[in-house]
C-alpha positions as CSV (number, residue, x, y, z in Angstrom):
1,M,-30.9,-50.0,88.4
2,D,-31.7,-47.4,91.1
3,L,-31.0,-44.0,89.5
4,G,-31.1,-42.3,92.9
5,L,-33.5,-39.6,91.8
6,S,-36.4,-40.2,94.1
7,G,-37.2,-37.0,96.1
8,K,-34.7,-34.9,94.2
9,G,-35.6,-31.4,93.0
10,V,-35.3,-30.9,89.2
11,I,-35.7,-27.7,87.2
12,I,-36.4,-27.9,83.5
13,T,-36.8,-24.8,81.2
14,G,-38.9,-25.3,78.2
15,G,-40.6,-28.2,79.9
16,S,-44.1,-28.3,78.4
17,K,-43.4,-30.0,75.0
18,G,-41.1,-32.3,73.2
19,I,-37.8,-33.1,74.8
20,G,-38.5,-31.0,77.9
21,R,-41.9,-32.6,78.5
22,A,-40.6,-36.1,78.0
23,S,-37.7,-35.4,80.3
24,A,-40.0,-34.0,83.0
25,L,-42.2,-37.1,82.8
26,A,-39.1,-39.4,82.9
27,F,-37.8,-37.7,86.0
28,A,-41.3,-37.9,87.6
29,D,-41.4,-41.6,86.9
30,E,-38.2,-41.9,88.9
31,G,-39.8,-40.1,91.8
32,A,-38.2,-36.7,91.3
33,N,-40.1,-33.4,92.0
34,L,-40.3,-31.0,89.1
35,A,-40.3,-27.3,88.3
36,I,-41.0,-26.5,84.7
37,C,-41.6,-23.4,82.7
38,A,-42.7,-22.5,79.2
39,R,-44.4,-19.8,77.2
40,S,-47.6,-21.6,76.4
41,P,-49.9,-21.8,79.4
42,E,-52.1,-24.5,77.8
43,A,-49.3,-27.0,77.2
44,L,-47.7,-26.1,80.5
45,E,-50.9,-26.9,82.4
46,A,-51.4,-30.2,80.6
47,T,-47.8,-31.3,81.3
48,A,-48.0,-30.3,84.9
49,K,-51.1,-32.5,85.3
50,E,-49.3,-35.4,83.8
51,I,-46.4,-34.9,86.2
52,E,-48.7,-34.6,89.2
53,S,-50.4,-37.8,88.2
54,R,-47.1,-39.6,88.9
55,G,-47.4,-38.7,92.6
56,V,-44.7,-36.1,92.8
57,R,-44.7,-32.4,93.4
58,V,-44.7,-30.0,90.5
59,H,-44.3,-26.2,90.1
60,A,-45.2,-24.8,86.7
61,A,-45.0,-21.2,85.6
62,V,-45.3,-19.3,82.3
63,C,-41.9,-17.7,81.7
64,D,-40.0,-16.2,78.8
65,V,-36.5,-17.3,79.7
66,S,-35.0,-14.6,77.5
67,D,-36.3,-12.1,80.1
68,K,-33.7,-12.1,82.9
69,A,-36.0,-10.9,85.6
70,A,-38.7,-13.4,84.6
71,L,-36.2,-16.3,84.5
72,E,-34.8,-15.4,87.9
73,G,-38.3,-15.1,89.3
74,F,-39.2,-18.5,88.1
75,L,-36.1,-20.1,89.5
76,D,-36.6,-18.5,92.9
77,D,-40.2,-19.7,93.0
78,A,-39.0,-23.2,91.9
79,K,-36.6,-23.4,94.8
80,G,-39.3,-22.2,97.2
81,A,-41.7,-24.9,95.9
82,L,-39.2,-27.8,95.8
83,G,-36.7,-27.0,98.6
84,E,-33.4,-28.5,97.7
85,I,-32.4,-28.4,94.0
86,H,-30.3,-31.2,92.6
87,V,-30.6,-31.0,88.8
88,L,-31.0,-28.2,86.2
89,V,-31.9,-29.0,82.6
90,N,-31.4,-26.0,80.3
91,N,-33.7,-27.1,77.5
92,A,-35.4,-24.0,76.2
93,S,-34.6,-23.0,72.6
94,G,-35.5,-20.1,70.5
95,F,-34.8,-22.1,67.3
96,G,-33.1,-19.0,65.8
97,V,-32.7,-20.4,62.3
98,S,-32.7,-17.2,60.2
99,D,-29.3,-15.8,59.3
100,D,-30.1,-12.3,60.3
101,E,-30.1,-10.0,63.3
102,A,-33.3,-11.5,64.6
103,G,-32.2,-15.1,64.3
104,W,-28.8,-14.6,66.0
105,K,-30.4,-12.5,68.8
106,L,-33.0,-15.2,69.4
107,G,-30.4,-17.9,69.7
108,F,-28.2,-16.0,72.0
109,D,-31.0,-14.7,74.2
110,V,-32.8,-18.0,74.7
111,D,-30.4,-20.8,74.0
112,M,-27.2,-19.3,75.3
113,M,-27.8,-16.5,77.8
114,A,-30.8,-18.1,79.5
115,S,-28.7,-21.2,80.1
116,V,-25.8,-19.1,81.4
117,R,-28.1,-17.1,83.7
118,A,-30.0,-20.1,85.0
119,T,-26.7,-21.8,85.7
120,W,-25.4,-18.8,87.6
121,K,-28.5,-18.8,89.7
122,V,-28.8,-22.5,90.4
123,T,-25.3,-23.8,90.9
124,P,-25.0,-22.3,94.4
125,W,-28.1,-24.3,95.3
126,L,-26.6,-27.5,93.9
127,A,-23.5,-26.9,96.0
128,E,-25.7,-26.3,99.1
129,A,-27.3,-29.7,98.4
130,G,-24.0,-31.4,98.3
131,G,-23.6,-31.4,94.6
132,G,-25.8,-32.1,91.5
133,A,-26.0,-32.0,87.8
134,V,-26.4,-29.3,85.1
135,I,-27.5,-30.6,81.7
136,H,-27.6,-28.4,78.6
137,I,-29.7,-29.5,75.6
138,A,-27.6,-28.6,72.5
139,S,-27.8,-30.3,69.1
140,T,-25.7,-32.3,66.7
141,S,-26.0,-29.1,64.6
142,G,-23.3,-27.7,67.0
143,L,-20.9,-30.5,66.0
144,E,-20.8,-30.1,62.2
145,A,-21.5,-27.9,59.3
146,G,-24.8,-27.9,57.4
147,S,-27.3,-26.3,59.7
148,P,-28.5,-22.7,59.8
149,P,-25.5,-20.8,60.9
150,A,-27.0,-18.9,63.9
151,Y,-28.5,-22.1,65.3
152,A,-25.4,-24.1,64.8
153,A,-23.1,-21.5,66.3
154,V,-25.1,-21.0,69.4
155,K,-25.3,-24.7,70.1
156,A,-21.6,-25.0,69.5
157,A,-21.1,-22.2,72.0
158,L,-23.3,-24.0,74.5
159,I,-21.2,-27.2,74.1
160,S,-18.0,-25.2,74.7
161,Y,-19.5,-23.5,77.8
162,S,-20.5,-26.8,79.2
163,K,-17.0,-28.2,79.0
164,T,-15.5,-25.2,80.8
165,Q,-18.2,-25.4,83.5
166,A,-17.5,-29.1,84.0
167,I,-14.0,-28.3,85.0
168,N,-14.7,-25.3,87.1
169,L,-17.6,-26.8,89.0
170,A,-16.2,-30.2,89.7
171,P,-14.7,-29.2,93.1
172,Q,-18.2,-28.4,94.2
173,N,-19.3,-31.9,93.2
174,I,-21.4,-30.5,90.3
175,R,-21.3,-32.3,87.1
176,V,-22.0,-30.6,83.8
177,N,-22.9,-32.4,80.5
178,T,-24.5,-31.6,77.2
179,I,-27.0,-33.7,75.3
180,A,-26.9,-33.2,71.6
181,P,-30.0,-34.6,69.9
182,G,-30.2,-35.2,66.2
183,S,-33.4,-34.9,64.3
184,I,-36.2,-35.6,66.8
185,E,-39.9,-35.9,65.8
186,F,-42.7,-35.3,68.3
187,P,-46.3,-33.9,68.1
188,G,-46.3,-30.2,67.3
189,G,-42.6,-30.2,66.7
190,M,-40.6,-28.8,63.8
191,W,-40.1,-32.2,62.1
192,E,-43.7,-33.0,62.2
193,T,-44.4,-29.7,60.5
194,I,-41.7,-30.3,57.8
195,K,-43.1,-33.8,57.1
196,Q,-46.5,-32.2,56.4
197,V,-45.4,-29.2,54.3
198,N,-42.1,-30.4,52.7
199,E,-42.0,-34.2,52.6
200,P,-38.9,-34.4,50.3
201,A,-36.9,-32.5,52.9
202,Y,-38.2,-34.8,55.7
203,E,-37.3,-37.9,53.6
204,A,-33.9,-36.6,52.9
205,I,-33.1,-36.4,56.6
206,R,-34.9,-39.7,57.4
207,T,-32.9,-41.6,54.8
208,S,-29.6,-40.1,56.0
209,I,-30.1,-41.7,59.5
210,P,-28.7,-45.3,59.6
211,F,-31.8,-46.6,61.5
212,G,-34.1,-45.2,58.7
213,R,-36.2,-43.0,61.1
214,L,-36.1,-39.9,63.2
215,G,-35.7,-40.1,66.9
216,N,-38.4,-39.4,69.5
217,A,-38.4,-37.2,72.6
218,E,-38.5,-40.2,75.0
219,E,-35.2,-41.5,73.6
220,V,-33.5,-38.2,74.4
221,A,-35.2,-38.0,77.8
222,A,-33.8,-41.4,78.8
223,A,-30.3,-40.0,78.2
224,V,-31.0,-36.8,80.1
225,V,-32.3,-38.7,83.1
226,F,-29.3,-41.1,83.1
227,V,-26.7,-38.3,82.8
228,A,-28.4,-36.6,85.8
229,S,-28.5,-39.8,87.9
230,A,-26.2,-41.3,90.6
231,P,-24.9,-44.1,88.3
232,A,-23.5,-41.3,86.0
233,S,-21.4,-39.9,88.9
234,W,-18.1,-40.0,87.0
235,I,-19.5,-38.5,83.8
236,T,-18.8,-34.8,83.3
237,G,-17.7,-32.5,80.5
238,V,-19.3,-34.9,78.0
239,T,-21.3,-34.1,74.9
240,L,-23.6,-37.1,74.3
241,S,-25.1,-37.4,70.8
242,V,-28.5,-38.9,70.9
243,D,-29.1,-39.3,67.2
244,G,-29.2,-42.8,65.9
245,G,-25.8,-42.4,64.2
246,Q,-27.0,-39.3,62.2
247,H,-23.8,-37.4,63.2
248,K,-21.0,-39.1,61.3
249,G,-17.9,-37.4,62.8
250,N,-15.5,-39.1,65.2
251,L,-16.0,-36.4,67.8
């Protein structure tokens, strides 16, 4: 299947590790050009080299997306480097899991407002290019009770925002969807750490998943790339759980 992504310009926030990195590499494998940002220069440089090895263009910059000016600067530079922009993936997360002022602020500054601001900035560029796709990376935590309240509430807000955007931006041929990963394990990620320091907690989650394992970043990335692609042209306003059946609700 030709996904129609060759030569397209793709921006991914939080693109140096985990789902962001896997998504960037998956887009690069389809021939897309990438702009990625992250806070860690070492991981960012390593991922940029991996992308470049696929024979596509890459723009990589250190950026704290919670800083409005820094985020807008990265996005402007991304457009300058790539030309036309066709896809925005809002992937960065502050993982605000503490139920206090700091946890709530982190979630809204990074997960929510950075996604809102990036979308404000990029959607006119998508329209100029004849249309495109915005993808928000939420979580199944936003679909049910049981997760840290700040993290779950922010992801639920992102899902709601995505649905409204999908309706409002459809006349400009811009599709908006949300990917909701379940528990995803990757090197240096939260679940790898939990497995090392609290194996009973890890096992409780693993055994709750029908497939008997956690997901990996590449499995989420495959969904991200498909939803951004030409064959998904009639898919908008959808929240797609990528969780191996971990989320048990009908919706």
